[in-house]
N, CA, C, O and the ligand as a Tripos MOL2 file, in Angstrom:
@<TRIPOS>MOLECULE
protein
  241   239    61     0     0
PROTEIN
NO_CHARGES

@<TRIPOS>ATOM
      1 N          89.3070   98.0170  109.2070 N.3       1 MET1
      2 CA         89.4480   96.9450  110.3270 C.3       1 MET1
      3 C          89.1440   98.0000  111.5460 C.2       1 MET1
      4 O          89.7390   99.0770  111.5170 O.2       1 MET1
      5 N          88.3240   97.7450  112.5090 N.am      2 ALA2
      6 CA         88.0490   98.3800  113.8260 C.3       2 ALA2
      7 C          89.0970   97.9330  114.7450 C.2       2 ALA2
      8 O          89.5780   96.8050  114.6400 O.2       2 ALA2
      9 N          89.5010   98.8240  115.7050 N.am      3 CYS3
     10 CA         89.9490   98.3630  116.8000 C.3       3 CYS3
     11 C          89.1720   97.1760  117.6220 C.2       3 CYS3
     12 O          87.9510   97.1740  117.7800 O.2       3 CYS3
     13 N          89.9990   96.2320  118.0890 N.am      4 GLU4
     14 CA         89.4000   95.1760  118.6320 C.3       4 GLU4
     15 C          89.1160   95.3390  120.1620 C.2       4 GLU4
     16 O          88.7440   94.3250  120.7530 O.2       4 GLU4
     17 N          89.2500   96.5080  120.8740 N.am      5 LYS5
     18 CA         89.0380   96.6720  122.2190 C.3       5 LYS5
     19 C          87.6050   96.7020  122.0900 C.2       5 LYS5
     20 O          87.1500   97.4350  121.2120 O.2       5 LYS5
     21 N          86.6190   95.8780  122.9800 N.am      6 ALA6
     22 CA         85.3960   95.8610  123.0540 C.3       6 ALA6
     23 C          84.7710   97.1320  123.2310 C.2       6 ALA6
     24 O          85.2130   97.9640  124.0220 O.2       6 ALA6
     25 N          83.6200   97.3390  122.4270 N.am      7 GLY7
     26 CA         82.6650   98.7050  122.4450 C.3       7 GLY7
     27 C          83.1850   99.8750  121.7940 C.2       7 GLY7
     28 O          82.5460  100.9270  121.7830 O.2       7 GLY7
     29 N          84.4050   99.7380  121.2060 N.am      8 ARG8
     30 CA         85.1990  100.8970  120.6010 C.3       8 ARG8
     31 C          84.7380  100.7360  118.8450 C.2       8 ARG8
     32 O          84.6730   99.7540  118.1050 O.2       8 ARG8
     33 N          84.5340  101.8680  118.6820 N.am      9 VAL9
     34 CA         84.5610  102.0330  116.9030 C.3       9 VAL9
     35 C          85.7050  102.8230  116.3600 C.2       9 VAL9
     36 O          85.7270  103.1510  115.1740 O.2       9 VAL9
     37 N          86.6470  103.1330  117.1880 N.am     10 THR10
     38 CA         87.8280  104.0930  116.5370 C.3      10 THR10
     39 C          88.4760  102.9410  115.2840 C.2      10 THR10
     40 O          88.5050  101.7230  115.4560 O.2      10 THR10
     41 N          88.8720  103.5160  114.2690 N.am     11 PRO11
     42 CA         89.7310  102.6280  113.4320 C.3      11 PRO11
     43 C          90.8790  102.2800  114.1230 C.2      11 PRO11
     44 O          91.4350  102.9700  114.9770 O.2      11 PRO11
     45 N          91.2630  101.0260  113.6660 N.am     12 ALA12
     46 CA         92.4800  100.5230  114.1980 C.3      12 ALA12
     47 C          93.6180  100.6850  113.1340 C.2      12 ALA12
     48 O          93.4980  100.1860  112.0150 O.2      12 ALA12
     49 N          94.6540  101.3500  113.4880 N.am     13 THR13
     50 CA         95.4670  102.0260  112.7070 C.3      13 THR13
     51 C          96.8900  101.2170  113.0350 C.2      13 THR13
     52 O          97.7660  101.3300  112.1780 O.2      13 THR13
     53 N          97.1580  100.4730  114.1240 N.am     14 ILE14
     54 CA         98.2980  100.0220  114.5770 C.3      14 ILE14
     55 C          98.4050   98.5430  114.6640 C.2      14 ILE14
     56 O          97.4410   98.0920  115.2830 O.2      14 ILE14
     57 N          99.2390   97.6250  114.2620 N.am     15 VAL15
     58 CA         99.4340   96.3390  114.2690 C.3      15 VAL15
     59 C         100.1790   96.0560  115.8420 C.2      15 VAL15
     60 O         101.3800   96.3080  115.9290 O.2      15 VAL15
     61 N          99.5570   95.6130  116.8770 N.am     16 ASP16
     62 CA        100.1550   95.3760  117.9890 C.3      16 ASP16
     63 C         100.4910   93.9870  118.3420 C.2      16 ASP16
     64 O          99.8230   93.0520  117.9020 O.2      16 ASP16
     65 N         101.4970   93.8180  119.1170 N.am     17 HIS17
     66 CA        101.8180   92.3280  119.6220 C.3      17 HIS17
     67 C         100.9280   92.1920  120.9560 C.2      17 HIS17
     68 O         100.8410   93.0130  121.8690 O.2      17 HIS17
     69 N         100.3780   91.1160  120.8510 N.am     18 VAL18
     70 CA         99.2070   90.9080  122.2660 C.3      18 VAL18
     71 C         100.2550   90.6730  123.3500 C.2      18 VAL18
     72 O         100.2140   91.3930  124.3470 O.2      18 VAL18
     73 N         101.0190   89.8990  123.2620 N.am     19 LEU19
     74 CA        102.3740   89.8550  124.2350 C.3      19 LEU19
     75 C         103.5520   90.3380  123.6670 C.2      19 LEU19
     76 O         104.0660   89.9010  122.6370 O.2      19 LEU19
     77 N         103.9950   91.3120  124.4100 N.am     20 ALA20
     78 CA        105.0320   92.2420  123.6470 C.3      20 ALA20
     79 C         106.4200   91.3210  123.4970 C.2      20 ALA20
     80 O         106.8010   90.5370  124.3670 O.2      20 ALA20
     81 N         107.0440   91.5430  122.3390 N.am     21 LEU21
     82 CA        108.1530   90.8200  122.0870 C.3      21 LEU21
     83 C         109.1650   90.7090  123.2110 C.2      21 LEU21
     84 O         109.7730   89.6680  123.4600 O.2      21 LEU21
     85 N         109.3280   92.0200  123.9740 N.am     22 ALA22
     86 CA        109.9840   92.1650  125.0660 C.3      22 ALA22
     87 C         109.5180   91.1490  126.1370 C.2      22 ALA22
     88 O         110.2040   90.8390  127.1110 O.2      22 ALA22
     89 N         108.3970   90.7030  125.8870 N.am     23 GLU23
     90 CA        108.0130   89.9030  127.2760 C.3      23 GLU23
     91 C         107.7930   88.5510  126.6820 C.2      23 GLU23
     92 O         106.8220   87.9260  127.1080 O.2      23 GLU23
     93 N         108.5120   88.0210  125.8000 N.am     24 GLY24
     94 CA        108.6000   86.7150  125.3270 C.3      24 GLY24
     95 C         107.5150   86.4400  124.2770 C.2      24 GLY24
     96 O         107.3940   85.2660  123.9300 O.2      24 GLY24
     97 N         106.6590   87.4140  123.6890 N.am     25 GLY25
     98 CA        105.7130   87.2250  122.6780 C.3      25 GLY25
     99 C         106.4110   86.8720  121.0820 C.2      25 GLY25
    100 O         107.5080   87.2770  120.6980 O.2      25 GLY25
    101 N         105.5910   86.1380  120.4150 N.am     26 ALA26
    102 CA        106.0360   85.4930  119.3290 C.3      26 ALA26
    103 C         105.7100   86.6570  118.0940 C.2      26 ALA26
    104 O         104.6850   87.3390  118.0650 O.2      26 ALA26
    105 N         106.6620   86.7120  117.2320 N.am     27 ASP27
    106 CA        106.2940   87.7640  116.1040 C.3      27 ASP27
    107 C         105.6020   86.8950  114.8610 C.2      27 ASP27
    108 O         106.1630   86.7170  113.7790 O.2      27 ASP27
    109 N         104.3040   86.3930  115.2050 N.am     28 ASP28
    110 CA        103.5920   85.8590  114.2870 C.3      28 ASP28
    111 C         102.1190   86.4540  114.2960 C.2      28 ASP28
    112 O         101.7420   87.2260  115.1790 O.2      28 ASP28
    113 N         101.3550   86.0540  113.2950 N.am     29 ASP29
    114 CA        100.1170   86.3830  113.2590 C.3      29 ASP29
    115 C          99.2470   85.9820  114.5910 C.2      29 ASP29
    116 O          98.3950   86.7450  115.0470 O.2      29 ASP29
    117 N          99.5140   84.8680  115.0950 N.am     30 GLY30
    118 CA         98.5380   84.4750  116.3440 C.3      30 GLY30
    119 C          98.8390   85.5060  117.5910 C.2      30 GLY30
    120 O          98.0820   85.6650  118.5490 O.2      30 GLY30
    121 N         100.0720   86.1600  117.3910 N.am     31 ASN31
    122 CA        100.2950   87.2200  118.3600 C.3      31 ASN31
    123 C         100.1160   88.6910  118.1510 C.2      31 ASN31
    124 O         100.6250   89.5980  118.8100 O.2      31 ASN31
    125 N          99.2000   88.7900  116.9880 N.am     32 ARG32
    126 CA         99.2170   90.1190  116.4520 C.3      32 ARG32
    127 C          97.5550   90.4830  116.8110 C.2      32 ARG32
    128 O          96.6650   89.6440  116.9480 O.2      32 ARG32
    129 N          97.4220   91.8900  116.9120 N.am     33 GLN33
    130 CA         96.0020   92.4520  117.0080 C.3      33 GLN33
    131 C          96.0660   93.8870  116.3880 C.2      33 GLN33
    132 O          97.1070   94.5410  116.3250 O.2      33 GLN33
    133 N          94.8380   94.3120  115.9320 N.am     34 ALA34
    134 CA         95.0150   95.6540  115.4340 C.3      34 ALA34
    135 C          94.3560   96.4390  116.3960 C.2      34 ALA34
    136 O          93.3480   96.0520  116.9850 O.2      34 ALA34
    137 N          94.9500   97.6460  116.5920 N.am     35 LEU35
    138 CA         94.2800   98.5990  117.7310 C.3      35 LEU35
    139 C          94.6770  100.0260  117.0670 C.2      35 LEU35
    140 O          95.6110  100.3060  116.3160 O.2      35 LEU35
    141 N          93.6010  100.8600  117.6280 N.am     36 CYS36
    142 CA         93.7540  102.1470  117.4900 C.3      36 CYS36
    143 C          94.9530  102.7460  118.3610 C.2      36 CYS36
    144 O          95.4620  102.0980  119.2760 O.2      36 CYS36
    145 N          95.3830  104.0850  117.9930 N.am     37 LYS37
    146 CA         96.5060  104.4970  118.4910 C.3      37 LYS37
    147 C          96.3880  104.6760  119.9260 C.2      37 LYS37
    148 O          97.3400  104.3110  120.6160 O.2      37 LYS37
    149 N          95.2450  105.2420  120.5460 N.am     38 ARG38
    150 CA         94.9010  105.4070  121.8930 C.3      38 ARG38
    151 C          95.2960  104.1380  122.7430 C.2      38 ARG38
    152 O          96.0820  104.2260  123.6860 O.2      38 ARG38
    153 N          94.7440  103.0290  122.3810 N.am     39 HIS39
    154 CA         94.6900  101.8020  123.0150 C.3      39 HIS39
    155 C          96.2770  101.1650  123.0210 C.2      39 HIS39
    156 O          96.8170  100.4350  123.8520 O.2      39 HIS39
    157 N          96.7400  101.6840  121.8860 N.am     40 HIS40
    158 CA         98.1880  101.0660  121.5030 C.3      40 HIS40
    159 C          99.1170  101.7280  122.4650 C.2      40 HIS40
    160 O          99.9970  101.1110  123.0650 O.2      40 HIS40
    161 N          98.8600  103.1780  122.6080 N.am     41 ASP41
    162 CA         99.6740  103.9550  123.4800 C.3      41 ASP41
    163 C          99.7150  103.4410  124.9730 C.2      41 ASP41
    164 O         100.7230  103.2490  125.6530 O.2      41 ASP41
    165 N          98.6090  103.2910  125.2700 N.am     42 ALA42
    166 CA         98.2890  103.0110  126.8020 C.3      42 ALA42
    167 C          99.0060  101.4960  127.0000 C.2      42 ALA42
    168 O          99.6220  101.1690  128.0140 O.2      42 ALA42
    169 N          98.8560  100.8830  126.1550 N.am     43 LYS43
    170 CA         99.3220   99.4530  126.1930 C.3      43 LYS43
    171 C         101.0090   99.4420  126.2540 C.2      43 LYS43
    172 O         101.7230   98.8790  127.0830 O.2      43 LYS43
    173 N         101.3650  100.1910  125.1860 N.am     44 SER44
    174 CA        102.9260  100.4750  125.1910 C.3      44 SER44
    175 C         103.4050  101.2500  126.5030 C.2      44 SER44
    176 O         104.4880  100.9290  126.9940 O.2      44 SER44
    177 N         102.7890  102.0610  126.9740 N.am     45 ALA45
    178 CA        103.1420  102.6560  128.2080 C.3      45 ALA45
    179 C         103.2230  101.6050  129.4900 C.2      45 ALA45
    180 O         104.1090  101.6020  130.3440 O.2      45 ALA45
    181 N         102.2100  100.8130  129.4230 N.am     46 ALA46
    182 CA        102.1130   99.7740  130.5490 C.3      46 ALA46
    183 C         103.4550   98.8580  130.2990 C.2      46 ALA46
    184 O         104.2560   98.7300  131.2260 O.2      46 ALA46
    185 N         103.6730   98.2650  129.1120 N.am     47 GLU47
    186 CA        104.8280   97.4470  128.7860 C.3      47 GLU47
    187 C         106.0700   98.1180  129.2950 C.2      47 GLU47
    188 O         106.8990   97.5810  130.0300 O.2      47 GLU47
    189 N         106.1160   99.3220  128.8410 N.am     48 ALA48
    190 CA        107.4410  100.2170  129.3090 C.3      48 ALA48
    191 C         107.8330  100.1180  130.8320 C.2      48 ALA48
    192 O         108.9600   99.9900  131.3130 O.2      48 ALA48
    193 N         106.7120  100.2030  131.4170 N.am     49 ALA49
    194 CA        106.7530  100.3950  132.8390 C.3      49 ALA49
    195 C         107.0860   99.2860  133.6360 C.2      49 ALA49
    196 O         107.8030   99.3510  134.6340 O.2      49 ALA49
    197 N         106.4320   98.0160  133.0800 N.am     50 ARG50
    198 CA        106.9820   96.6300  133.3400 C.3      50 ARG50
    199 C         108.1160   96.4550  133.1520 C.2      50 ARG50
    200 O         108.7350   95.8330  134.0150 O.2      50 ARG50
    201 N         108.7960   96.9190  131.9980 N.am     51 GLY51
    202 CA        110.0870   96.8060  131.4800 C.3      51 GLY51
    203 C         111.0650   97.3120  132.5660 C.2      51 GLY51
    204 O         111.9350   96.6470  133.1280 O.2      51 GLY51
    205 N         110.7690   98.5730  132.7490 N.am     52 ARG52
    206 CA        111.6800   99.2750  133.9670 C.3      52 ARG52
    207 C         111.6070   98.6860  135.0550 C.2      52 ARG52
    208 O         112.6450   98.7410  135.7140 O.2      52 ARG52
    209 N         110.6050   98.0280  135.5900 N.am     53 ALA53
    210 CA        110.5790   97.4230  136.7430 C.3      53 ALA53
    211 C         111.3270   96.0980  136.7800 C.2      53 ALA53
    212 O         111.9930   95.7520  137.7550 O.2      53 ALA53
    213 N         111.2110   95.4960  135.8610 N.am     54 ARG54
    214 CA        111.9800   94.0700  135.5030 C.3      54 ARG54
    215 C         113.5250   94.4960  135.7750 C.2      54 ARG54
    216 O         114.1450   93.9310  136.6760 O.2      54 ARG54
    217 N         114.1450   95.5200  134.9680 N.am     55 ARG55
    218 CA        115.3780   95.9870  135.0260 C.3      55 ARG55
    219 C         115.9290   96.2440  136.5120 C.2      55 ARG55
    220 O         117.0280   95.8720  136.9220 O.2      55 ARG55
    221 N         114.8830   97.0040  137.2970 N.am     56 ARG56
    222 CA        115.3080   97.2590  138.5990 C.3      56 ARG56
    223 C         115.5470   96.0570  139.4960 C.2      56 ARG56
    224 O         116.4220   96.0430  140.3620 O.2      56 ARG56
    225 N         114.5980   94.8960  139.2050 N.am     57 LEU57
    226 CA        114.7900   93.8120  139.7780 C.3      57 LEU57
    227 C         116.0030   93.0680  139.5850 C.2      57 LEU57
    228 O         116.6450   92.5140  140.4770 O.2      57 LEU57
    229 N         116.2730   93.0920  138.3510 N.am     58 GLN58
    230 CA        117.5420   92.3230  138.1150 C.3      58 GLN58
    231 C         118.6510   92.9170  138.4420 C.2      58 GLN58
    232 O         119.6620   92.2290  138.3010 O.2      58 GLN58
    233 N         118.8300   94.3280  138.9630 N.am     59 ARG59
    234 CA        119.8800   94.8300  139.3630 C.3      59 ARG59
    235 C         120.0800   94.7570  140.7790 C.2      59 ARG59
    236 O         121.2030   94.9330  141.2500 O.2      59 ARG59
    237 N         119.0140   94.4940  141.5480 N.am     60 SER60
    238 CA        119.0470   94.4420  142.9850 C.3      60 SER60
    239 C         119.5360   92.9250  143.2860 C.2      60 SER60
    240 O         119.6730   92.5390  144.4470 O.2      60 SER60
    241 ZN         91.0540  101.3260  120.6720 Zn       61 ZN61
@<TRIPOS>BOND
     1     1     2 1
     2     2     3 1
     3     3     4 2
     4     3     5 am
     5     5     6 1
     6     6     7 1
     7     7     8 2
     8     7     9 am
     9     9    10 1
    10    10    11 1
    11    11    12 2
    12    11    13 am
    13    13    14 1
    14    14    15 1
    15    15    16 2
    16    15    17 am
    17    17    18 1
    18    18    19 1
    19    19    20 2
    20    19    21 am
    21    21    22 1
    22    22    23 1
    23    23    24 2
    24    23    25 am
    25    25    26 1
    26    26    27 1
    27    27    28 2
    28    27    29 am
    29    29    30 1
    30    30    31 1
    31    31    32 2
    32    31    33 am
    33    33    34 1
    34    34    35 1
    35    35    36 2
    36    35    37 am
    37    37    38 1
    38    38    39 1
    39    39    40 2
    40    39    41 am
    41    41    42 1
    42    42    43 1
    43    43    44 2
    44    43    45 am
    45    45    46 1
    46    46    47 1
    47    47    48 2
    48    47    49 am
    49    49    50 1
    50    50    51 1
    51    51    52 2
    52    51    53 am
    53    53    54 1
    54    54    55 1
    55    55    56 2
    56    55    57 am
    57    57    58 1
    58    58    59 1
    59    59    60 2
    60    59    61 am
    61    61    62 1
    62    62    63 1
    63    63    64 2
    64    63    65 am
    65    65    66 1
    66    66    67 1
    67    67    68 2
    68    67    69 am
    69    69    70 1
    70    70    71 1
    71    71    72 2
    72    71    73 am
    73    73    74 1
    74    74    75 1
    75    75    76 2
    76    75    77 am
    77    77    78 1
    78    78    79 1
    79    79    80 2
    80    79    81 am
    81    81    82 1
    82    82    83 1
    83    83    84 2
    84    83    85 am
    85    85    86 1
    86    86    87 1
    87    87    88 2
    88    87    89 am
    89    89    90 1
    90    90    91 1
    91    91    92 2
    92    91    93 am
    93    93    94 1
    94    94    95 1
    95    95    96 2
    96    95    97 am
    97    97    98 1
    98    98    99 1
    99    99   100 2
   100    99   101 am
   101   101   102 1
   102   102   103 1
   103   103   104 2
   104   103   105 am
   105   105   106 1
   106   106   107 1
   107   107   108 2
   108   107   109 am
   109   109   110 1
   110   110   111 1
   111   111   112 2
   112   111   113 am
   113   113   114 1
   114   114   115 1
   115   115   116 2
   116   115   117 am
   117   117   118 1
   118   118   119 1
   119   119   120 2
   120   119   121 am
   121   121   122 1
   122   122   123 1
   123   123   124 2
   124   123   125 am
   125   125   126 1
   126   126   127 1
   127   127   128 2
   128   127   129 am
   129   129   130 1
   130   130   131 1
   131   131   132 2
   132   131   133 am
   133   133   134 1
   134   134   135 1
   135   135   136 2
   136   135   137 am
   137   137   138 1
   138   138   139 1
   139   139   140 2
   140   139   141 am
   141   141   142 1
   142   142   143 1
   143   143   144 2
   144   143   145 am
   145   145   146 1
   146   146   147 1
   147   147   148 2
   148   147   149 am
   149   149   150 1
   150   150   151 1
   151   151   152 2
   152   151   153 am
   153   153   154 1
   154   154   155 1
   155   155   156 2
   156   155   157 am
   157   157   158 1
   158   158   159 1
   159   159   160 2
   160   159   161 am
   161   161   162 1
   162   162   163 1
   163   163   164 2
   164   163   165 am
   165   165   166 1
   166   166   167 1
   167   167   168 2
   168   167   169 am
   169   169   170 1
   170   170   171 1
   171   171   172 2
   172   171   173 am
   173   173   174 1
   174   174   175 1
   175   175   176 2
   176   175   177 am
   177   177   178 1
   178   178   179 1
   179   179   180 2
   180   179   181 am
   181   181   182 1
   182   182   183 1
   183   183   184 2
   184   183   185 am
   185   185   186 1
   186   186   187 1
   187   187   188 2
   188   187   189 am
   189   189   190 1
   190   190   191 1
   191   191   192 2
   192   191   193 am
   193   193   194 1
   194   194   195 1
   195   195   196 2
   196   195   197 am
   197   197   198 1
   198   198   199 1
   199   199   200 2
   200   199   201 am
   201   201   202 1
   202   202   203 1
   203   203   204 2
   204   203   205 am
   205   205   206 1
   206   206   207 1
   207   207   208 2
   208   207   209 am
   209   209   210 1
   210   210   211 1
   211   211   212 2
   212   211   213 am
   213   213   214 1
   214   214   215 1
   215   215   216 2
   216   215   217 am
   217   217   218 1
   218   218   219 1
   219   219   220 2
   220   219   221 am
   221   221   222 1
   222   222   223 1
   223   223   224 2
   224   223   225 am
   225   225   226 1
   226   226   227 1
   227   227   228 2
   228   227   229 am
   229   229   230 1
   230   230   231 1
   231   231   232 2
   232   231   233 am
   233   233   234 1
   234   234   235 1
   235   235   236 2
   236   235   237 am
   237   237   238 1
   238   238   239 1
   239   239   240 2
@<TRIPOS>SUBSTRUCTURE
     1 MET1         2 RESIDUE 1 A MET
     2 ALA2         6 RESIDUE 1 A ALA
     3 CYS3        10 RESIDUE 1 A CYS
     4 GLU4        14 RESIDUE 1 A GLU
     5 LYS5        18 RESIDUE 1 A LYS
     6 ALA6        22 RESIDUE 1 A ALA
     7 GLY7        26 RESIDUE 1 A GLY
     8 ARG8        30 RESIDUE 1 A ARG
     9 VAL9        34 RESIDUE 1 A VAL
    10 THR10       38 RESIDUE 1 A THR
    11 PRO11       42 RESIDUE 1 A PRO
    12 ALA12       46 RESIDUE 1 A ALA
    13 THR13       50 RESIDUE 1 A THR
    14 ILE14       54 RESIDUE 1 A ILE
    15 VAL15       58 RESIDUE 1 A VAL
    16 ASP16       62 RESIDUE 1 A ASP
    17 HIS17       66 RESIDUE 1 A HIS
    18 VAL18       70 RESIDUE 1 A VAL
    19 LEU19       74 RESIDUE 1 A LEU
    20 ALA20       78 RESIDUE 1 A ALA
    21 LEU21       82 RESIDUE 1 A LEU
    22 ALA22       86 RESIDUE 1 A ALA
    23 GLU23       90 RESIDUE 1 A GLU
    24 GLY24       94 RESIDUE 1 A GLY
    25 GLY25       98 RESIDUE 1 A GLY
    26 ALA26      102 RESIDUE 1 A ALA
    27 ASP27      106 RESIDUE 1 A ASP
    28 ASP28      110 RESIDUE 1 A ASP
    29 ASP29      114 RESIDUE 1 A ASP
    30 GLY30      118 RESIDUE 1 A GLY
    31 ASN31      122 RESIDUE 1 A ASN
    32 ARG32      126 RESIDUE 1 A ARG
    33 GLN33      130 RESIDUE 1 A GLN
    34 ALA34      134 RESIDUE 1 A ALA
    35 LEU35      138 RESIDUE 1 A LEU
    36 CYS36      142 RESIDUE 1 A CYS
    37 LYS37      146 RESIDUE 1 A LYS
    38 ARG38      150 RESIDUE 1 A ARG
    39 HIS39      154 RESIDUE 1 A HIS
    40 HIS40      158 RESIDUE 1 A HIS
    41 ASP41      162 RESIDUE 1 A ASP
    42 ALA42      166 RESIDUE 1 A ALA
    43 LYS43      170 RESIDUE 1 A LYS
    44 SER44      174 RESIDUE 1 A SER
    45 ALA45      178 RESIDUE 1 A ALA
    46 ALA46      182 RESIDUE 1 A ALA
    47 GLU47      186 RESIDUE 1 A GLU
    48 ALA48      190 RESIDUE 1 A ALA
    49 ALA49      194 RESIDUE 1 A ALA
    50 ARG50      198 RESIDUE 1 A ARG
    51 GLY51      202 RESIDUE 1 A GLY
    52 ARG52      206 RESIDUE 1 A ARG
    53 ALA53      210 RESIDUE 1 A ALA
    54 ARG54      214 RESIDUE 1 A ARG
    55 ARG55      218 RESIDUE 1 A ARG
    56 ARG56      222 RESIDUE 1 A ARG
    57 LEU57      226 RESIDUE 1 A LEU
    58 GLN58      230 RESIDUE 1 A GLN
    59 ARG59      234 RESIDUE 1 A ARG
    60 SER60      238 RESIDUE 1 A SER
    61 ZN61       241 GROUP 0 **** ****
């Protein structure tokens, strides 16, 4: 299966949650996509940054 990011032919090697579980996403097939490591790492970094921002807001 190829990565689902448009225009890419990189093989998908990771099952990603479209909406992160930490952000309320469901753990089912409707919320899963196949991504290559590069896109998954970038997406995970963005999710981690949002998570840190949320925690900062909750403390203040
Ligand atoms: Zn990709």
